[in-house]
Biopython code that builds the backbone (N, CA, C, O; Angstrom):
import numpy as np
from Bio.PDB.StructureBuilder import StructureBuilder

atoms = [
    (1, "UNK", "N", (-42.378, -18.252, -0.704)),
    (1, "UNK", "CA", (-41.788, -17.017, -1.221)),
    (1, "UNK", "C", (-42.179, -16.584, -3.128)),
    (1, "UNK", "O", (-41.858, -17.237, -4.121)),
    (2, "UNK", "N", (-42.820, -15.502, -3.064)),
    (2, "UNK", "CA", (-43.315, -15.025, -4.318)),
    (2, "UNK", "C", (-42.257, -14.302, -4.726)),
    (2, "UNK", "O", (-41.490, -13.756, -3.933)),
    (3, "UNK", "N", (-42.086, -14.219, -6.580)),
    (3, "UNK", "CA", (-41.366, -13.714, -6.999)),
    (3, "UNK", "C", (-40.699, -12.031, -6.445)),
    (3, "UNK", "O", (-39.558, -11.656, -6.177)),
    (4, "UNK", "N", (-42.092, -11.306, -6.449)),
    (4, "UNK", "CA", (-41.686, -10.175, -5.781)),
    (4, "UNK", "C", (-41.335, -9.954, -4.388)),
    (4, "UNK", "O", (-40.747, -8.920, -4.069)),
    (5, "UNK", "N", (-41.604, -10.715, -3.651)),
    (5, "UNK", "CA", (-41.249, -10.877, -2.124)),
    (5, "UNK", "C", (-39.583, -11.164, -2.202)),
    (5, "UNK", "O", (-38.814, -10.601, -1.423)),
    (6, "UNK", "N", (-39.112, -12.136, -3.266)),
    (6, "UNK", "CA", (-37.965, -12.542, -3.625)),
    (6, "UNK", "C", (-36.980, -11.003, -3.457)),
    (6, "UNK", "O", (-35.965, -10.777, -2.799)),
    (7, "UNK", "N", (-38.023, -9.894, -4.610)),
    (7, "UNK", "CA", (-36.957, -8.689, -4.916)),
    (7, "UNK", "C", (-37.435, -7.838, -3.951)),
    (7, "UNK", "O", (-36.943, -6.749, -4.249)),
    (8, "UNK", "N", (-38.126, -7.698, -2.940)),
    (8, "UNK", "CA", (-38.425, -6.953, -1.909)),
    (8, "UNK", "C", (-37.336, -7.703, -0.969)),
    (8, "UNK", "O", (-36.734, -7.297, 0.025)),
    (9, "UNK", "N", (-37.315, -8.557, -1.437)),
    (9, "UNK", "CA", (-36.097, -9.162, 0.150)),
    (9, "UNK", "C", (-34.553, -8.721, -0.245)),
    (9, "UNK", "O", (-33.662, -8.649, 0.600)),
    (10, "UNK", "N", (-34.370, -8.445, -1.602)),
    (10, "UNK", "CA", (-33.001, -8.083, -2.331)),
    (10, "UNK", "C", (-32.637, -6.393, -2.259)),
    (10, "UNK", "O", (-31.588, -5.751, -2.213)),
    (11, "UNK", "N", (-34.212, -6.018, -2.276)),
    (11, "UNK", "CA", (-34.096, -4.458, -2.153)),
    (11, "UNK", "C", (-33.600, -4.041, -0.708)),
    (11, "UNK", "O", (-32.766, -3.159, -0.504)),
    (12, "UNK", "N", (-34.295, -4.878, 0.371)),
    (12, "UNK", "CA", (-34.249, -4.340, 1.295)),
    (12, "UNK", "C", (-32.671, -4.900, 1.912)),
    (12, "UNK", "O", (-32.111, -4.199, 2.754)),
    (13, "UNK", "N", (-32.109, -6.007, 1.502)),
    (13, "UNK", "CA", (-30.663, -6.289, 1.813)),
    (13, "UNK", "C", (-29.679, -5.273, 1.377)),
    (13, "UNK", "O", (-28.627, -4.977, 1.945)),
    (14, "UNK", "N", (-30.224, -4.729, 0.170)),
    (14, "UNK", "CA", (-29.356, -3.901, -0.668)),
    (14, "UNK", "C", (-28.975, -2.717, 0.212)),
    (14, "UNK", "O", (-27.870, -2.409, 0.656)),
    (15, "UNK", "N", (-30.413, -2.006, 0.385)),
    (15, "UNK", "CA", (-30.219, -0.982, 1.426)),
    (15, "UNK", "C", (-29.547, -0.420, 2.770)),
    (15, "UNK", "O", (-28.993, 0.626, 3.106)),
    (16, "UNK", "N", (-29.893, -1.700, 3.394)),
    (16, "UNK", "CA", (-29.179, -2.271, 4.902)),
    (16, "UNK", "C", (-27.579, -2.340, 4.516)),
    (16, "UNK", "O", (-26.740, -1.672, 5.120)),
    (17, "UNK", "N", (-27.331, -3.044, 3.661)),
    (17, "UNK", "CA", (-25.684, -3.234, 3.304)),
    (17, "UNK", "C", (-25.006, -1.819, 2.680)),
    (17, "UNK", "O", (-23.835, -1.461, 2.809)),
    (18, "UNK", "N", (-25.961, -1.205, 2.052)),
    (18, "UNK", "CA", (-25.277, 0.164, 1.586)),
    (18, "UNK", "C", (-25.311, 1.508, 2.678)),
    (18, "UNK", "O", (-24.580, 2.490, 2.555)),
    (19, "UNK", "N", (-26.320, 1.318, 3.761)),
    (19, "UNK", "CA", (-26.305, 2.352, 4.846)),
    (19, "UNK", "C", (-25.233, 1.377, 6.080)),
    (19, "UNK", "O", (-24.706, 2.016, 6.991)),
    (20, "UNK", "N", (-25.040, 0.083, 5.999)),
    (20, "UNK", "CA", (-23.820, -0.025, 6.970)),
    (20, "UNK", "C", (-22.288, -0.137, 6.097)),
    (20, "UNK", "O", (-21.237, -0.369, 6.696)),
    (21, "UNK", "N", (-22.338, 0.009, 5.029)),
    (21, "UNK", "CA", (-21.105, 0.439, 4.673)),
    (21, "UNK", "C", (-20.834, 1.805, 4.691)),
    (21, "UNK", "O", (-19.686, 2.191, 4.912)),
    (22, "UNK", "N", (-21.931, 2.743, 4.444)),
    (22, "UNK", "CA", (-21.793, 4.287, 4.574)),
    (22, "UNK", "C", (-21.374, 4.249, 6.221)),
    (22, "UNK", "O", (-20.267, 4.727, 6.471)),
    (23, "UNK", "N", (-21.962, 3.856, 7.077)),
    (23, "UNK", "CA", (-21.779, 3.993, 8.296)),
    (23, "UNK", "C", (-19.773, 3.765, 8.787)),
    (23, "UNK", "O", (-18.920, 4.505, 9.278)),
    (24, "UNK", "N", (-19.805, 2.574, 8.376)),
    (24, "UNK", "CA", (-18.387, 1.657, 8.428)),
    (24, "UNK", "C", (-17.226, 2.832, 7.743)),
    (24, "UNK", "O", (-16.156, 3.191, 8.234)),
    (25, "UNK", "N", (-17.780, 3.203, 6.625)),
    (25, "UNK", "CA", (-16.878, 4.211, 6.165)),
    (25, "UNK", "C", (-16.118, 3.620, 4.955)),
    (25, "UNK", "O", (-15.107, 4.131, 4.472)),
    (26, "UNK", "N", (-16.610, 2.685, 4.594)),
    (26, "UNK", "CA", (-15.713, 1.784, 3.638)),
    (26, "UNK", "C", (-16.729, 1.049, 2.650)),
    (26, "UNK", "O", (-17.822, 0.555, 2.928)),
    (27, "UNK", "N", (-16.035, 1.113, 1.350)),
    (27, "UNK", "CA", (-17.401, 0.389, 0.429)),
    (27, "UNK", "C", (-16.504, -0.696, -0.316)),
    (27, "UNK", "O", (-15.659, -0.235, -1.083)),
    (28, "UNK", "N", (-16.557, -1.655, -0.226)),
    (28, "UNK", "CA", (-16.025, -3.046, -0.904)),
    (28, "UNK", "C", (-16.567, -2.975, -2.268)),
    (28, "UNK", "O", (-15.846, -3.523, -3.102)),
    (29, "UNK", "N", (-17.827, -2.354, -2.790)),
    (29, "UNK", "CA", (-18.130, -2.822, -4.005)),
    (29, "UNK", "C", (-19.498, -2.458, -4.439)),
    (29, "UNK", "O", (-19.851, -1.564, -3.670)),
    (30, "UNK", "N", (-20.520, -2.724, -5.355)),
    (30, "UNK", "CA", (-21.219, -2.376, -5.783)),
    (30, "UNK", "C", (-22.664, -2.833, -5.361)),
    (30, "UNK", "O", (-22.860, -3.522, -4.360)),
    (31, "UNK", "N", (-23.391, -2.516, -5.975)),
    (31, "UNK", "CA", (-24.901, -3.462, -5.624)),
    (31, "UNK", "C", (-25.092, -4.770, -5.363)),
    (31, "UNK", "O", (-25.822, -5.096, -4.427)),
    (32, "UNK", "N", (-24.559, -5.567, -6.033)),
    (32, "UNK", "CA", (-24.178, -6.684, -5.430)),
    (32, "UNK", "C", (-23.616, -7.231, -4.190)),
    (32, "UNK", "O", (-24.011, -8.230, -3.590)),
    (33, "UNK", "N", (-22.675, -6.477, -3.892)),
    (33, "UNK", "CA", (-22.037, -6.612, -2.599)),
    (33, "UNK", "C", (-22.268, -6.318, -1.448)),
    (33, "UNK", "O", (-21.808, -6.751, -0.392)),
    (34, "UNK", "N", (-23.731, -4.810, -1.894)),
    (34, "UNK", "CA", (-24.376, -4.428, -0.662)),
    (34, "UNK", "C", (-25.634, -5.172, -0.637)),
    (34, "UNK", "O", (-26.563, -4.789, 0.074)),
    (35, "UNK", "N", (-25.721, -6.263, -1.408)),
    (35, "UNK", "CA", (-26.824, -7.243, -0.830)),
    (35, "UNK", "C", (-26.183, -8.318, -0.244)),
    (35, "UNK", "O", (-26.673, -8.759, 0.795)),
    (36, "UNK", "N", (-25.344, -8.748, -0.626)),
    (36, "UNK", "CA", (-24.368, -9.346, 0.215)),
    (36, "UNK", "C", (-24.272, -9.248, 1.624)),
    (36, "UNK", "O", (-24.491, -10.010, 2.566)),
    (37, "UNK", "N", (-23.853, -8.002, 1.480)),
    (37, "UNK", "CA", (-23.552, -7.246, 2.932)),
    (37, "UNK", "C", (-24.954, -7.278, 3.808)),
    (37, "UNK", "O", (-24.993, -7.445, 5.027)),
    (38, "UNK", "N", (-25.922, -7.113, 3.078)),
    (38, "UNK", "CA", (-27.086, -7.022, 3.930)),
    (38, "UNK", "C", (-27.562, -8.169, 4.325)),
    (38, "UNK", "O", (-27.995, -8.195, 5.477)),
    (39, "UNK", "N", (-27.624, -9.435, 3.505)),
    (39, "UNK", "CA", (-27.909, -10.016, 3.915)),
    (39, "UNK", "C", (-26.922, -10.859, 5.257)),
    (39, "UNK", "O", (-27.484, -11.398, 6.210)),
    (40, "UNK", "N", (-25.837, -10.838, 5.139)),
    (40, "UNK", "CA", (-24.722, -11.196, 5.842)),
    (40, "UNK", "C", (-24.948, -10.609, 7.332)),
    (40, "UNK", "O", (-25.056, -11.236, 8.386)),
    (41, "UNK", "N", (-24.989, -9.108, 7.082)),
    (41, "UNK", "CA", (-25.708, -7.941, 8.128)),
    (41, "UNK", "C", (-26.762, -8.753, 9.006)),
    (41, "UNK", "O", (-26.732, -9.020, 10.207)),
    (42, "UNK", "N", (-27.717, -9.065, 8.011)),
    (42, "UNK", "CA", (-28.856, -9.754, 8.785)),
    (42, "UNK", "C", (-28.542, -10.701, 9.590)),
    (42, "UNK", "O", (-29.377, -11.038, 10.429)),
    (43, "UNK", "N", (-27.569, -11.202, 9.546)),
    (43, "UNK", "CA", (-27.454, -12.967, 9.956)),
    (43, "UNK", "C", (-26.431, -12.465, 11.517)),
    (43, "UNK", "O", (-26.550, -12.953, 12.640)),
    (44, "UNK", "N", (-25.746, -11.683, 11.205)),
    (44, "UNK", "CA", (-24.925, -11.020, 12.216)),
    (44, "UNK", "C", (-25.644, -10.149, 13.418)),
    (44, "UNK", "O", (-25.386, -10.193, 14.621)),
    (45, "UNK", "N", (-26.677, -9.302, 12.695)),
    (45, "UNK", "CA", (-27.471, -8.248, 13.608)),
    (45, "UNK", "C", (-28.629, -9.139, 14.255)),
    (45, "UNK", "O", (-29.300, -8.600, 15.135)),
    (46, "UNK", "N", (-28.939, -10.543, 13.872)),
    (46, "UNK", "CA", (-29.650, -11.271, 14.294)),
    (46, "UNK", "C", (-29.484, -12.062, 15.550)),
    (46, "UNK", "O", (-30.309, -12.225, 16.448)),
    (47, "UNK", "N", (-28.194, -12.551, 15.444)),
    (47, "UNK", "CA", (-27.317, -13.380, 16.578)),
    (47, "UNK", "C", (-27.074, -12.339, 17.188)),
    (47, "UNK", "O", (-28.015, -12.347, 17.981)),
    (48, "UNK", "N", (-26.494, -11.421, 17.414)),
    (48, "UNK", "CA", (-26.396, -10.327, 18.183)),
    (48, "UNK", "C", (-27.689, -10.270, 19.167)),
    (48, "UNK", "O", (-27.831, -10.561, 20.355)),
    (49, "UNK", "N", (-28.646, -9.730, 18.087)),
    (49, "UNK", "CA", (-29.734, -9.374, 19.086)),
    (49, "UNK", "C", (-30.221, -10.473, 19.813)),
    (49, "UNK", "O", (-30.983, -10.216, 20.745)),
    (50, "UNK", "N", (-29.910, -11.757, 19.559)),
    (50, "UNK", "CA", (-30.260, -12.575, 20.345)),
    (50, "UNK", "C", (-29.589, -12.688, 21.720)),
    (50, "UNK", "O", (-30.137, -12.473, 22.801)),
    (51, "UNK", "N", (-28.236, -13.082, 21.498)),
    (51, "UNK", "CA", (-26.939, -12.787, 22.641)),
    (51, "UNK", "C", (-27.494, -11.487, 23.570)),
    (51, "UNK", "O", (-27.868, -11.565, 24.740)),
    (52, "UNK", "N", (-27.447, -10.301, 22.755)),
    (52, "UNK", "CA", (-27.777, -9.751, 23.864)),
    (52, "UNK", "C", (-29.510, -9.691, 24.475)),
    (52, "UNK", "O", (-29.982, -8.826, 25.213)),
    (53, "UNK", "N", (-30.005, -10.533, 24.071)),
    (53, "UNK", "CA", (-31.547, -10.131, 24.439)),
    (53, "UNK", "C", (-31.881, -9.269, 24.123)),
    (53, "UNK", "O", (-32.524, -8.891, 25.103)),
    (54, "UNK", "N", (-31.993, -8.321, 23.197)),
    (54, "UNK", "CA", (-32.826, -7.452, 22.547)),
    (54, "UNK", "C", (-33.824, -8.111, 21.689)),
    (54, "UNK", "O", (-33.606, -9.252, 21.282)),
    (55, "UNK", "N", (-34.846, -7.511, 21.398)),
    (55, "UNK", "CA", (-36.219, -7.806, 20.788)),
    (55, "UNK", "C", (-35.569, -7.142, 19.383)),
    (55, "UNK", "O", (-34.667, -6.306, 19.330)),
    (56, "UNK", "N", (-36.324, -7.785, 18.215)),
    (56, "UNK", "CA", (-35.900, -7.193, 16.629)),
    (56, "UNK", "C", (-37.339, -6.489, 16.709)),
    (56, "UNK", "O", (-38.373, -6.900, 17.235)),
    (57, "UNK", "N", (-37.095, -5.386, 16.070)),
    (57, "UNK", "CA", (-38.273, -4.509, 15.776)),
    (57, "UNK", "C", (-37.811, -3.814, 14.402)),
    (57, "UNK", "O", (-36.696, -3.733, 13.888)),
    (58, "UNK", "N", (-38.848, -3.425, 14.063)),
    (58, "UNK", "CA", (-38.676, -3.030, 12.518)),
    (58, "UNK", "C", (-38.556, -3.741, 11.351)),
    (58, "UNK", "O", (-37.650, -3.249, 10.678)),
    (59, "UNK", "N", (-39.098, -4.729, 10.789)),
    (59, "UNK", "CA", (-38.712, -6.095, 9.995)),
    (59, "UNK", "C", (-39.903, -5.970, 8.898)),
    (59, "UNK", "O", (-41.120, -5.843, 9.035)),
    (60, "UNK", "N", (-38.960, -6.067, 7.608)),
    (60, "UNK", "CA", (-39.688, -6.214, 6.233)),
    (60, "UNK", "C", (-38.960, -7.263, 5.894)),
    (60, "UNK", "O", (-37.760, -7.423, 6.121)),
    (61, "UNK", "N", (-39.874, -8.161, 5.210)),
    (61, "UNK", "CA", (-39.861, -9.685, 4.962)),
    (61, "UNK", "C", (-38.969, -10.260, 5.889)),
    (61, "UNK", "O", (-37.887, -10.688, 5.485)),
    (62, "UNK", "N", (-39.323, -10.335, 7.243)),
    (62, "UNK", "CA", (-38.566, -11.364, 7.919)),
    (62, "UNK", "C", (-37.019, -10.703, 8.185)),
    (62, "UNK", "O", (-36.269, -11.342, 8.923)),
    (63, "UNK", "N", (-36.601, -9.601, 7.669)),
    (63, "UNK", "CA", (-35.193, -9.060, 7.818)),
    (63, "UNK", "C", (-35.223, -7.647, 9.266)),
    (63, "UNK", "O", (-35.809, -6.567, 9.338)),
    (64, "UNK", "N", (-34.519, -8.199, 9.971)),
    (64, "UNK", "CA", (-34.637, -7.210, 10.983)),
    (64, "UNK", "C", (-33.834, -5.774, 10.715)),
    (64, "UNK", "O", (-32.619, -5.649, 10.868)),
    (65, "UNK", "N", (-34.502, -4.990, 10.398)),
    (65, "UNK", "CA", (-33.810, -3.512, 9.345)),
    (65, "UNK", "C", (-32.743, -2.699, 10.451)),
    (65, "UNK", "O", (-31.807, -2.052, 9.983)),
    (66, "UNK", "N", (-32.924, -2.767, 11.743)),
    (66, "UNK", "CA", (-31.870, -2.007, 12.437)),
    (66, "UNK", "C", (-30.821, -2.831, 12.599)),
    (66, "UNK", "O", (-29.717, -2.285, 12.591)),
    (67, "UNK", "N", (-30.869, -4.201, 12.770)),
    (67, "UNK", "CA", (-30.064, -4.986, 13.405)),
    (67, "UNK", "C", (-28.941, -5.274, 11.874)),
    (67, "UNK", "O", (-27.743, -5.557, 11.871)),
    (68, "UNK", "N", (-29.951, -5.054, 10.610)),
    (68, "UNK", "CA", (-28.995, -5.622, 9.724)),
    (68, "UNK", "C", (-28.160, -4.247, 9.576)),
    (68, "UNK", "O", (-26.934, -4.348, 9.619)),
    (69, "UNK", "N", (-28.593, -3.287, 9.446)),
    (69, "UNK", "CA", (-27.582, -2.296, 9.349)),
    (69, "UNK", "C", (-26.644, -2.309, 10.069)),
    (69, "UNK", "O", (-25.569, -1.916, 9.618)),
    (70, "UNK", "N", (-26.764, -2.882, 11.780)),
    (70, "UNK", "CA", (-25.749, -2.774, 12.724)),
    (70, "UNK", "C", (-24.734, -3.763, 12.289)),
    (70, "UNK", "O", (-23.519, -3.562, 12.274)),
    (71, "UNK", "N", (-25.460, -5.055, 11.869)),
    (71, "UNK", "CA", (-24.326, -6.236, 11.086)),
    (71, "UNK", "C", (-23.687, -6.058, 10.049)),
    (71, "UNK", "O", (-22.761, -6.783, 9.688)),
    (72, "UNK", "N", (-24.147, -4.968, 9.382)),
    (72, "UNK", "CA", (-23.513, -5.004, 8.213)),
    (72, "UNK", "C", (-22.375, -4.150, 8.281)),
    (72, "UNK", "O", (-21.397, -4.358, 7.563)),
    (73, "UNK", "N", (-22.445, -2.902, 9.347)),
    (73, "UNK", "CA", (-21.573, -1.707, 9.376)),
    (73, "UNK", "C", (-20.600, -2.559, 10.412)),
    (73, "UNK", "O", (-19.447, -2.130, 10.448)),
    (74, "UNK", "N", (-20.773, -3.255, 10.930)),
    (74, "UNK", "CA", (-19.881, -4.361, 11.939)),
    (74, "UNK", "C", (-18.913, -5.244, 10.886)),
    (74, "UNK", "O", (-17.728, -5.502, 11.095)),
    (75, "UNK", "N", (-19.666, -5.637, 9.741)),
    (75, "UNK", "CA", (-18.929, -7.066, 9.024)),
    (75, "UNK", "C", (-18.243, -5.967, 7.735)),
    (75, "UNK", "O", (-17.310, -6.412, 7.067)),
    (76, "UNK", "N", (-18.669, -4.807, 7.505)),
    (76, "UNK", "CA", (-17.765, -3.984, 6.853)),
    (76, "UNK", "C", (-16.343, -3.251, 7.038)),
    (76, "UNK", "O", (-15.382, -3.050, 6.296)),
    (77, "UNK", "N", (-16.712, -2.897, 8.589)),
    (77, "UNK", "CA", (-15.395, -2.474, 9.500)),
    (77, "UNK", "C", (-14.478, -3.150, 9.300)),
    (77, "UNK", "O", (-13.440, -2.703, 8.812)),
    (78, "UNK", "N", (-14.745, -5.132, 9.830)),
    (78, "UNK", "CA", (-13.934, -6.213, 10.121)),
    (78, "UNK", "C", (-13.325, -6.178, 8.792)),
    (78, "UNK", "O", (-12.097, -6.098, 8.787)),
    (79, "UNK", "N", (-14.036, -6.227, 7.451)),
    (79, "UNK", "CA", (-13.483, -6.217, 6.104)),
    (79, "UNK", "C", (-12.413, -5.528, 6.041)),
    (79, "UNK", "O", (-11.339, -6.115, 5.909)),
    (80, "UNK", "N", (-12.472, -4.085, 6.122)),
    (80, "UNK", "CA", (-11.796, -3.210, 5.807)),
    (80, "UNK", "C", (-10.921, -2.959, 6.489)),
    (80, "UNK", "O", (-9.969, -2.370, 5.977)),
    (81, "UNK", "N", (-10.878, -3.310, 7.967)),
    (81, "UNK", "CA", (-9.567, -3.687, 8.719)),
    (81, "UNK", "C", (-8.621, -4.582, 8.123)),
    (81, "UNK", "O", (-7.440, -4.340, 7.873)),
    (82, "UNK", "N", (-9.378, -5.835, 7.882)),
    (82, "UNK", "CA", (-8.667, -6.952, 7.266)),
    (82, "UNK", "C", (-7.838, -6.839, 6.558)),
    (82, "UNK", "O", (-6.654, -7.059, 6.812)),
    (83, "UNK", "N", (-8.440, -6.356, 5.200)),
    (83, "UNK", "CA", (-7.493, -5.724, 4.348)),
    (83, "UNK", "C", (-7.049, -4.655, 4.391)),
    (83, "UNK", "O", (-6.537, -4.419, 3.297)),
    (84, "UNK", "N", (-6.949, -3.851, 5.046)),
    (84, "UNK", "CA", (-5.874, -2.585, 4.914)),
    (84, "UNK", "C", (-6.170, -1.644, 4.700)),
    (84, "UNK", "O", (-5.596, -0.587, 4.963)),
    (85, "UNK", "N", (-7.538, -1.897, 3.955)),
    (85, "UNK", "CA", (-7.576, -0.506, 2.991)),
    (85, "UNK", "C", (-7.906, 0.662, 3.296)),
    (85, "UNK", "O", (-8.745, 0.690, 4.196)),
    (86, "UNK", "N", (-7.530, 1.823, 2.843)),
    (86, "UNK", "CA", (-8.276, 2.959, 3.728)),
    (86, "UNK", "C", (-9.537, 3.221, 3.565)),
    (86, "UNK", "O", (-9.999, 2.865, 2.481)),
    (87, "UNK", "N", (-10.572, 3.968, 4.639)),
    (87, "UNK", "CA", (-11.412, 4.594, 4.314)),
    (87, "UNK", "C", (-11.759, 5.503, 2.998)),
    (87, "UNK", "O", (-10.824, 6.001, 2.372)),
    (88, "UNK", "N", (-13.151, 5.722, 2.573)),
    (88, "UNK", "CA", (-13.530, 6.024, 1.325)),
    (88, "UNK", "C", (-13.492, 7.620, 1.890)),
    (88, "UNK", "O", (-13.564, 7.983, 3.064)),
    (89, "UNK", "N", (-13.369, 8.372, 0.803)),
    (89, "UNK", "CA", (-13.589, 9.848, 1.091)),
    (89, "UNK", "C", (-14.862, 10.370, 0.388)),
    (89, "UNK", "O", (-15.196, 11.548, 0.512)),
]
sb = StructureBuilder()
sb.init_structure("model")
sb.init_model(0)
sb.init_chain("A")
sb.init_seg("    ")
for serial, (resi, resn, name, xyz) in enumerate(atoms, 1):
    if name == "N":
        sb.init_residue(resn, " ", resi, " ")
    sb.init_atom(name, np.array(xyz, "f"), 0.0, 1.0, " ", f" {name:<3s}", serial, name[0])
structure = sb.get_structure()
């Protein structure tokens, strides 16, 4: 993986994590947190798509975009629920 490919990977993960946090209605942090949420969402989303037997489509740098957003939203919702914090306004 090249340096440019790595930065694209981080950018895609940040965008997916931010969208997932917006869908869940809870934002646990800033840009670095969004990157971690996007990468965790990609792992969770990929696992979910394999278990459900649904194909991965719309991928960038081997990250399934749609499933990363779904996985990030689910992950953020669980974090928000476990931490007991209220939804952002």
